[in-house]
FIPAVEX-292264 format. One line per field, with one value per residue (C-alpha): residue number from 1; residue in one letter; chain; x, y, z. Coordinates in steps of 0.001 Angstrom, whole numbers. Example, Ala and Ser with C-alpha at 12.3 -4.5 7.8 and 13.67 -1.06 7.14 Angstrom:
2
pakol 1 | 2;
guti A | S;
lumba A | A;
u 12300 | 13670;
v -4500 | -1060;
w 7800 | 7140;
***
This chain:
418
pakol 1 | 2 | 3 | 4 | 5 | 6 | 7 | 8 | 9 | 10 | 11 | 12 | 13 | 14 | 15 | 16 | 17 | 18 | 19 | 20 | 21 | 22 | 23 | 24 | 25 | 26 | 27 | 28 | 29 | 30 | 31 | 32 | 33 | 34 | 35 | 36 | 37 | 38 | 39 | 40 | 41 | 42 | 43 | 44 | 45 | 46 | 47 | 48 | 49 | 50 | 51 | 52 | 53 | 54 | 55 | 56 | 57 | 58 | 59 | 60 | 61 | 62 | 63 | 64 | 65 | 66 | 67 | 68 | 69 | 70 | 71 | 72 | 73 | 74 | 75 | 76 | 77 | 78 | 79 | 80 | 81 | 82 | 83 | 84 | 85 | 86 | 87 | 88 | 89 | 90 | 91 | 92 | 93 | 94 | 95 | 96 | 97 | 98 | 99 | 100 | 101 | 102 | 103 | 104 | 105 | 106 | 107 | 108 | 109 | 110 | 111 | 112 | 113 | 114 | 115 | 116 | 117 | 118 | 119 | 120 | 121 | 122 | 123 | 124 | 125 | 126 | 127 | 128 | 129 | 130 | 131 | 132 | 133 | 134 | 135 | 136 | 137 | 138 | 139 | 140 | 141 | 142 | 143 | 144 | 145 | 146 | 147 | 148 | 149 | 150 | 151 | 152 | 153 | 154 | 155 | 156 | 157 | 158 | 159 | 160 | 161 | 162 | 163 | 164 | 165 | 166 | 167 | 168 | 169 | 170 | 171 | 172 | 173 | 174 | 175 | 176 | 177 | 178 | 179 | 180 | 181 | 182 | 183 | 184 | 185 | 186 | 187 | 188 | 189 | 190 | 191 | 192 | 193 | 194 | 195 | 196 | 197 | 198 | 199 | 200 | 201 | 202 | 203 | 204 | 205 | 206 | 207 | 208 | 209 | 210 | 211 | 212 | 213 | 214 | 215 | 216 | 217 | 218 | 219 | 220 | 221 | 222 | 223 | 224 | 225 | 226 | 227 | 228 | 229 | 230 | 231 | 232 | 233 | 234 | 235 | 236 | 237 | 238 | 239 | 240 | 241 | 242 | 243 | 244 | 245 | 246 | 247 | 248 | 249 | 250 | 251 | 252 | 253 | 254 | 255 | 256 | 257 | 258 | 259 | 260 | 261 | 262 | 263 | 264 | 265 | 266 | 267 | 268 | 269 | 270 | 271 | 272 | 273 | 274 | 275 | 276 | 277 | 278 | 279 | 280 | 281 | 282 | 283 | 284 | 285 | 286 | 287 | 288 | 289 | 290 | 291 | 292 | 293 | 294 | 295 | 296 | 297 | 298 | 299 | 300 | 301 | 302 | 303 | 304 | 305 | 306 | 307 | 308 | 309 | 310 | 311 | 312 | 313 | 314 | 315 | 316 | 317 | 318 | 319 | 320 | 321 | 322 | 323 | 324 | 325 | 326 | 327 | 328 | 329 | 330 | 331 | 332 | 333 | 334 | 335 | 336 | 337 | 338 | 339 | 340 | 341 | 342 | 343 | 344 | 345 | 346 | 347 | 348 | 349 | 350 | 351 | 352 | 353 | 354 | 355 | 356 | 357 | 358 | 359 | 360 | 361 | 362 | 363 | 364 | 365 | 366 | 367 | 368 | 369 | 370 | 371 | 372 | 373 | 374 | 375 | 376 | 377 | 378 | 379 | 380 | 381 | 382 | 383 | 384 | 385 | 386 | 387 | 388 | 389 | 390 | 391 | 392 | 393 | 394 | 395 | 396 | 397 | 398 | 399 | 400 | 401 | 402 | 403 | 404 | 405 | 406 | 407 | 408 | 409 | 410 | 411 | 412 | 413 | 414 | 415 | 416 | 417 | 418;
guti M | R | T | T | F | F | S | P | D | A | L | T | R | T | Y | L | M | R | A | T | D | A | L | A | S | A | T | A | T | Y | A | I | P | L | L | V | L | V | T | T | G | S | T | A | L | T | G | V | A | F | V | L | E | W | T | P | R | L | A | A | F | A | F | A | G | T | L | V | D | R | F | G | S | H | R | V | F | R | M | S | N | F | V | R | A | T | A | V | A | L | A | A | S | V | L | L | S | L | P | D | A | G | T | P | T | T | C | V | V | L | A | F | G | A | I | S | G | L | L | A | E | V | S | F | V | A | V | E | T | I | G | A | E | A | S | R | E | L | G | Y | A | A | H | R | V | Q | A | V | Q | T | G | I | D | Q | S | A | M | L | V | G | P | L | L | G | G | L | L | L | L | A | G | P | G | V | L | L | A | L | I | T | L | L | A | L | L | A | A | V | A | V | P | L | H | A | A | E | T | E | R | S | P | V | P | S | N | L | L | T | G | C | R | T | L | R | R | I | P | A | L | T | W | L | V | G | G | L | A | A | S | N | L | A | T | G | V | L | Q | A | A | A | P | I | M | V | I | H | R | F | G | S | S | T | A | A | V | G | A | I | W | S | T | A | A | V | G | S | L | A | A | V | W | I | T | R | R | A | I | D | R | F | Q | V | W | P | V | G | A | V | T | A | A | I | S | T | A | A | C | T | V | T | A | L | A | P | N | F | G | F | Y | I | A | A | V | A | V | V | M | S | G | E | G | A | L | T | V | V | L | R | T | L | R | S | R | L | I | P | A | E | A | F | G | S | T | L | A | V | T | I | I | L | V | L | L | P | L | P | L | A | G | A | L | I | A | A | V | P | A | A | Q | L | P | H | L | L | L | A | C | T | V | L | Q | G | A | A | L | S | A | C | F | V | A | L | R | R | H | R | I | D | G | T | P | S | R | L | A | S | T | S | A | E | S | A | E | P | L | G | A | R;
lumba A | A | A | A | A | A | A | A | A | A | A | A | A | A | A | A | A | A | A | A | A | A | A | A | A | A | A | A | A | A | A | A | A | A | A | A | A | A | A | A | A | A | A | A | A | A | A | A | A | A | A | A | A | A | A | A | A | A | A | A | A | A | A | A | A | A | A | A | A | A | A | A | A | A | A | A | A | A | A | A | A | A | A | A | A | A | A | A | A | A | A | A | A | A | A | A | A | A | A | A | A | A | A | A | A | A | A | A | A | A | A | A | A | A | A | A | A | A | A | A | A | A | A | A | A | A | A | A | A | A | A | A | A | A | A | A | A | A | A | A | A | A | A | A | A | A | A | A | A | A | A | A | A | A | A | A | A | A | A | A | A | A | A | A | A | A | A | A | A | A | A | A | A | A | A | A | A | A | A | A | A | A | A | A | A | A | A | A | A | A | A | A | A | A | A | A | A | A | A | A | A | A | A | A | A | A | A | A | A | A | A | A | A | A | A | A | A | A | A | A | A | A | A | A | A | A | A | A | A | A | A | A | A | A | A | A | A | A | A | A | A | A | A | A | A | A | A | A | A | A | A | A | A | A | A | A | A | A | A | A | A | A | A | A | A | A | A | A | A | A | A | A | A | A | A | A | A | A | A | A | A | A | A | A | A | A | A | A | A | A | A | A | A | A | A | A | A | A | A | A | A | A | A | A | A | A | A | A | A | A | A | A | A | A | A | A | A | A | A | A | A | A | A | A | A | A | A | A | A | A | A | A | A | A | A | A | A | A | A | A | A | A | A | A | A | A | A | A | A | A | A | A | A | A | A | A | A | A | A | A | A | A | A | A | A | A | A | A | A | A | A | A | A | A | A | A | A | A | A | A | A | A | A | A | A | A | A | A | A | A | A | A | A | A | A | A | A | A | A | A | A | A | A | A | A | A | A | A | A | A | A | A | A | A | A | A | A | A;
u -40378 | -42526 | -44718 | -44827 | -47685 | -46415 | -48498 | -48136 | -45992 | -43860 | -43543 | -42388 | -39885 | -38516 | -38029 | -36220 | -33875 | -33082 | -32828 | -30283 | -28452 | -28114 | -27168 | -24278 | -23027 | -23346 | -21525 | -18733 | -18375 | -17824 | -15963 | -13420 | -11364 | -11639 | -10494 | -7444 | -6677 | -6856 | -4734 | -2057 | -2104 | -1724 | -3960 | -2461 | -3567 | -6960 | -7268 | -6148 | -8638 | -11299 | -10113 | -9909 | -13327 | -15063 | -13104 | -14510 | -18075 | -18008 | -16540 | -19324 | -22017 | -20321 | -21572 | -24052 | -27111 | -26022 | -26089 | -29571 | -30936 | -29563 | -29991 | -32764 | -32740 | -33436 | -30869 | -28183 | -28979 | -28906 | -25523 | -23879 | -24841 | -23576 | -20224 | -20043 | -20846 | -18149 | -15571 | -16177 | -15984 | -12894 | -11271 | -12213 | -10726 | -7398 | -7160 | -7579 | -4349 | -2361 | -824 | -2764 | -694 | 1637 | 1765 | -160 | -2924 | -2959 | -3105 | -6028 | -8240 | -7549 | -8501 | -11623 | -12569 | -12346 | -14373 | -16891 | -17466 | -17944 | -20316 | -22220 | -23000 | -24006 | -26430 | -27775 | -28590 | -30329 | -32497 | -33239 | -34515 | -36675 | -37958 | -38951 | -40720 | -42852 | -43483 | -44735 | -47030 | -48587 | -49066 | -50383 | -48686 | -45258 | -44140 | -44954 | -42704 | -39782 | -40382 | -40055 | -36973 | -35344 | -36082 | -34413 | -31245 | -31281 | -31639 | -28906 | -26618 | -27552 | -27174 | -24411 | -21447 | -22458 | -22792 | -19472 | -17699 | -19169 | -18522 | -14902 | -14316 | -15085 | -12551 | -12414 | -13827 | -17106 | -17571 | -17004 | -19200 | -22184 | -21336 | -21283 | -24710 | -26441 | -25187 | -26534 | -29802 | -30117 | -29459 | -31782 | -34577 | -34823 | -38029 | -36786 | -39428 | -38196 | -34805 | -36365 | -36783 | -36660 | -33397 | -33767 | -34518 | -32317 | -28834 | -28014 | -24840 | -24153 | -24621 | -28219 | -28710 | -27372 | -29805 | -32803 | -31992 | -31661 | -34814 | -36685 | -36315 | -38159 | -35728 | -32635 | -33765 | -34332 | -30987 | -29319 | -31091 | -30249 | -26610 | -26340 | -27993 | -25368 | -22533 | -23809 | -24456 | -20944 | -19221 | -21347 | -20276 | -16716 | -16371 | -18285 | -15212 | -13424 | -16322 | -17121 | -13470 | -11896 | -14771 | -16956 | -14275 | -16271 | -14658 | -14437 | -17343 | -19532 | -19079 | -20411 | -23372 | -24334 | -24624 | -26417 | -28833 | -29177 | -29785 | -32679 | -34182 | -33819 | -35860 | -38535 | -38438 | -38929 | -42138 | -43487 | -42770 | -44733 | -47716 | -47355 | -47282 | -50319 | -52162 | -50445 | -48787 | -45014 | -44399 | -45688 | -43773 | -40619 | -40675 | -41195 | -38638 | -36080 | -36680 | -36496 | -33317 | -31626 | -32623 | -31089 | -27885 | -27660 | -28027 | -25098 | -22905 | -24040 | -24667 | -23523 | -23072 | -22932 | -26617 | -27648 | -25065 | -26270 | -29975 | -29336 | -27368 | -30105 | -32595 | -30400 | -30007 | -33682 | -34358 | -31923 | -34054 | -37278 | -35765 | -34423 | -38073 | -39133 | -36159 | -36856 | -40581 | -40369 | -37449 | -39286 | -42080 | -40088 | -37430 | -38755 | -38564 | -36641 | -33702 | -34058 | -30815 | -28653 | -30517 | -30563 | -26713 | -26268 | -28451 | -26607 | -23185 | -24373 | -25854 | -22640 | -20126 | -20290 | -19180 | -15363 | -15637 | -16842 | -13811 | -11539 | -13009 | -12483 | -9030 | -8477 | -10151 | -8664 | -10562 | -11536 | -13187 | -15342 | -18626 | -18132 | -17762 | -20897 | -22789 | -21789 | -22762 | -26133 | -26668 | -26005 | -28132 | -31114 | -30895 | -30632 | -33534 | -35668 | -34964 | -35512 | -39046 | -40033 | -39187 | -41107 | -43993 | -43728 | -43642 | -46683 | -44785 | -46864 | -46047 | -49151 | -48841 | -50702 | -48800 | -45474 | -46340 | -47435 | -44088 | -42257 | -44224 | -43899 | -40179 | -40378 | -38031 | -36263 | -33815 | -31175 | -31180 | -28642;
v 4946 | 6091 | 9217 | 11950 | 14453 | 17954 | 19838 | 23603 | 23175 | 20584 | 22974 | 25838 | 23481 | 22754 | 26503 | 26977 | 24047 | 25592 | 29123 | 28205 | 25812 | 28381 | 31109 | 29093 | 28122 | 31803 | 33128 | 30508 | 30979 | 34672 | 34924 | 32193 | 34089 | 37223 | 35031 | 33927 | 37628 | 38634 | 35850 | 35891 | 39239 | 37222 | 37768 | 34685 | 32425 | 34116 | 32872 | 29344 | 29447 | 29992 | 27218 | 24832 | 25960 | 25363 | 22203 | 19904 | 21465 | 20333 | 17011 | 16414 | 16118 | 12715 | 11134 | 13481 | 12429 | 8733 | 9323 | 10900 | 8192 | 5517 | 6998 | 9372 | 13202 | 14187 | 11719 | 13113 | 16656 | 16231 | 14401 | 16678 | 19717 | 18002 | 17140 | 20760 | 22169 | 19910 | 20777 | 24478 | 24221 | 22221 | 24765 | 27631 | 25920 | 25208 | 28704 | 30221 | 28264 | 29298 | 32802 | 35117 | 34471 | 31863 | 28597 | 26547 | 29128 | 29296 | 25422 | 25235 | 27918 | 26381 | 22870 | 24366 | 25984 | 22689 | 20569 | 23353 | 23688 | 19843 | 19516 | 22694 | 20918 | 17603 | 19431 | 21429 | 18295 | 16816 | 20075 | 20391 | 16944 | 17479 | 20650 | 18428 | 15913 | 18935 | 20104 | 16626 | 16598 | 19892 | 19339 | 22589 | 24642 | 23266 | 26465 | 28280 | 25896 | 26528 | 30218 | 30356 | 28248 | 30318 | 33503 | 32020 | 31157 | 34749 | 36327 | 34172 | 35281 | 38885 | 38613 | 36060 | 38265 | 41414 | 39173 | 37393 | 40800 | 42315 | 39364 | 39057 | 42622 | 41084 | 38251 | 35071 | 33150 | 35209 | 34371 | 30517 | 30464 | 31880 | 29382 | 26593 | 27868 | 28055 | 24459 | 23128 | 24884 | 23342 | 19850 | 19859 | 21582 | 18115 | 16183 | 12917 | 10775 | 11919 | 10483 | 6889 | 7433 | 4070 | 3483 | 3514 | -58 | 607 | 1282 | 4962 | 6795 | 9493 | 6811 | 6277 | 9994 | 10279 | 7187 | 8847 | 12317 | 10663 | 8950 | 12321 | 14472 | 17548 | 17568 | 17188 | 20152 | 22202 | 21492 | 22235 | 25596 | 26640 | 25509 | 27900 | 30622 | 29937 | 30464 | 33968 | 34809 | 33452 | 35556 | 38655 | 38054 | 37447 | 40391 | 42815 | 44123 | 44669 | 46264 | 48553 | 49764 | 49775 | 50471 | 52745 | 54187 | 53391 | 52268 | 48763 | 49958 | 50327 | 46641 | 45864 | 48157 | 46220 | 43019 | 44285 | 45960 | 42638 | 40647 | 42982 | 42720 | 38871 | 38666 | 40740 | 38640 | 35386 | 36832 | 38134 | 34656 | 32852 | 35111 | 34808 | 31020 | 31037 | 32813 | 31769 | 28239 | 27487 | 27378 | 30922 | 32596 | 30652 | 31502 | 35162 | 35356 | 33665 | 36135 | 39102 | 37663 | 37313 | 40799 | 42304 | 40276 | 41970 | 45401 | 44604 | 44158 | 47299 | 49552 | 53210 | 54174 | 52702 | 53484 | 51385 | 48635 | 48320 | 48214 | 45549 | 43415 | 43777 | 42566 | 39659 | 38473 | 38920 | 36647 | 34139 | 34078 | 33591 | 30866 | 29103 | 28890 | 27243 | 24946 | 23765 | 23394 | 21373 | 19389 | 18527 | 16880 | 15285 | 13309 | 10035 | 10077 | 6907 | 8410 | 12059 | 12593 | 11073 | 12799 | 16263 | 15851 | 15303 | 18334 | 20477 | 19589 | 20106 | 23516 | 24609 | 23182 | 26469 | 28688 | 27500 | 27817 | 31525 | 32056 | 30509 | 32632 | 35786 | 34964 | 34207 | 37227 | 40848 | 43232 | 45326 | 42302 | 41384 | 42990 | 40812 | 37679 | 38778 | 39086 | 35768 | 34004 | 35878 | 34544 | 31103 | 31699 | 32924 | 29844 | 27250 | 28700 | 29114 | 25436 | 24447 | 26044 | 24973 | 21472 | 21952 | 22801 | 19982 | 17590 | 19405 | 20536 | 23298 | 22651 | 20956 | 17773 | 15560 | 16595 | 16239 | 12756 | 11373 | 12773 | 10855 | 7726 | 7715 | 7443 | 4775 | 1770 | 107 | 2522 | -129 | -823 | 445;
w 34233 | 37131 | 36466 | 38901 | 39418 | 39673 | 41994 | 42390 | 45508 | 43508 | 40678 | 42916 | 44664 | 41111 | 40468 | 43795 | 42865 | 39585 | 40879 | 43721 | 41397 | 38766 | 40896 | 42359 | 38832 | 37434 | 40488 | 40289 | 36538 | 36471 | 39914 | 39464 | 36765 | 39024 | 41887 | 39889 | 38965 | 42468 | 43937 | 41019 | 39312 | 36065 | 33054 | 31310 | 34307 | 34207 | 30696 | 31848 | 34473 | 32028 | 29883 | 32838 | 33996 | 30616 | 29288 | 32027 | 31471 | 27879 | 28930 | 31407 | 28900 | 27919 | 31165 | 32700 | 30728 | 31245 | 34966 | 34891 | 32881 | 35031 | 38564 | 38086 | 37810 | 41383 | 42862 | 40445 | 41122 | 44789 | 44825 | 42422 | 44574 | 47845 | 46110 | 44691 | 48353 | 49901 | 47218 | 47658 | 51358 | 51159 | 48905 | 51152 | 54136 | 52170 | 50908 | 54481 | 55593 | 52337 | 51579 | 49694 | 46587 | 45416 | 43491 | 45889 | 46108 | 42373 | 42025 | 44485 | 42615 | 39396 | 40557 | 42371 | 39044 | 36924 | 39553 | 39943 | 36209 | 35810 | 38637 | 37337 | 34113 | 35745 | 37907 | 34929 | 32866 | 35984 | 36686 | 32997 | 32906 | 35998 | 34299 | 31343 | 33378 | 34747 | 31185 | 30056 | 33059 | 32352 | 28680 | 27161 | 29708 | 29102 | 27453 | 30684 | 32597 | 30193 | 30216 | 33944 | 33788 | 31043 | 33045 | 35955 | 33979 | 32593 | 35978 | 37349 | 34392 | 35396 | 39140 | 39328 | 37959 | 39922 | 43177 | 42629 | 42118 | 45100 | 47512 | 46204 | 47608 | 50971 | 50472 | 48755 | 51711 | 51702 | 48011 | 48465 | 51491 | 49381 | 46727 | 49289 | 50875 | 47370 | 46399 | 49839 | 49399 | 45950 | 47199 | 50445 | 48103 | 46435 | 47893 | 49818 | 47796 | 44496 | 44940 | 44391 | 40611 | 38728 | 36513 | 32741 | 31515 | 28244 | 27757 | 28220 | 26677 | 24146 | 21309 | 22510 | 22574 | 18975 | 17871 | 19438 | 17818 | 14414 | 14791 | 15462 | 12329 | 13799 | 16679 | 14395 | 12466 | 15456 | 16920 | 13462 | 13362 | 17038 | 16248 | 13285 | 15279 | 18084 | 15718 | 14544 | 18306 | 19271 | 16675 | 17886 | 21379 | 20652 | 18470 | 20524 | 22366 | 19324 | 17586 | 20504 | 21106 | 17663 | 15321 | 17462 | 19653 | 22975 | 26420 | 27915 | 30333 | 27225 | 26551 | 29904 | 29291 | 26151 | 27977 | 30900 | 28394 | 26366 | 29675 | 30635 | 27273 | 27131 | 30384 | 28810 | 25714 | 27663 | 29403 | 26039 | 24397 | 27057 | 26606 | 22751 | 22777 | 24919 | 22052 | 18992 | 19648 | 19453 | 15627 | 14603 | 17609 | 17000 | 13131 | 13990 | 16579 | 14174 | 11539 | 13974 | 15437 | 11965 | 10956 | 14094 | 13749 | 10130 | 11714 | 14077 | 11068 | 9312 | 12266 | 11378 | 15046 | 18518 | 19286 | 16361 | 17464 | 21144 | 20149 | 17528 | 20073 | 22609 | 19956 | 18963 | 22462 | 23197 | 20218 | 21547 | 24921 | 23089 | 20956 | 24036 | 25125 | 21976 | 21968 | 25562 | 25060 | 21901 | 23217 | 26405 | 24366 | 21416 | 23466 | 24918 | 28625 | 28994 | 27055 | 27957 | 29803 | 27106 | 24210 | 26114 | 26480 | 22716 | 21946 | 24232 | 22828 | 19266 | 20140 | 22133 | 19465 | 17329 | 20202 | 20174 | 16294 | 16695 | 18875 | 16271 | 13497 | 15472 | 15961 | 12208 | 10648 | 10925 | 12914 | 9738 | 8296 | 11144 | 9835 | 6709 | 9013 | 10822 | 7634 | 6388 | 9736 | 9654 | 6021 | 7448 | 10396 | 8379 | 5849 | 8818 | 10847 | 7609 | 6749 | 10435 | 10639 | 7253 | 8331 | 11567 | 9531 | 7374 | 10331 | 11731 | 14921 | 16566 | 20206 | 21285 | 23158 | 20803 | 17709 | 19519 | 20906 | 17606 | 16011 | 18722 | 18267 | 14308 | 14852 | 17574 | 17527 | 20458 | 22135 | 22164 | 18531 | 16008;
***
């Protein structure tokens, strides 16, 4: 594939693309269920909206990576955001001609949520691939690119819900207009010359991604460790309202305070991780972060009062932010460029799969037994992350480009082979 030199201006444009795309996605993700609640007054339909928004998101990974590998990350990013802007504008115009409530209005909002969720993940795979291209070009500074991108994502998650809630007070039209504007800004930020990326010369699909992942043991261990960590984090997040209200006797507002505190802590952790990797390399930082995150997750299960609990949750989520930088840095270097999109999609699916499992576990376990469930998941997390970083050390993965390149080369075989 054609290589691209990422000048400082090009890198800044990449960050702008990611920021506008991430803010559009985060605003829509958190505002659509609120929009359904406002237009229908039904909590059941609000839950349906959440399901309809996230089901296409997971399905999108089945083909998003293939699109990126075949047509180029910049082209797919631009087109997905143009289509999203068009869909949002169309939904806004239809809602203006409909009553404030009723079946037609509900159907339009639900359909918009499903389409918006699908396009959000397609654009995410594309912009993640663009970030990986920048990381490969910058070599030893790859973790800095990934730290900035993780910080952008965390900031969008912090600002998006607040922005969506405030704009919804002004009316659904204002909210949808902002999402349209953000999607358009993301699309036009793509350099015109970047749209001519060459197509992948090899077949690209989820099976290709699975084969690539299987040929890179270090990446397999990394994804496995992060999947186990996500299970523990997912159980923690799903159990938080129950723990806060029923165990500690606090209000629903306290639940929001937990995640606001965690988001700020995560942003700080991303900045600290970047500086730490500059000095100590990826492996030591990742190993220490994994240990701290696992210990903090244990404290959430044993916390004697709400103060200990909120502090432990903040540390856990900060650890997740730091581990995300580690994952993205190593992933951007380990995955071959010609199959990056399809392999990225597979890694994302594997890392996200534990989240619905976490919800199922919370539904199946009585509230009084949740601390025991958290402890069990923490033990699994600690074992998986320990095995992960031991394996990374065995494969001599320290995050430097030369080591990572040699690891990929050792496992090389034709991408189309079985």
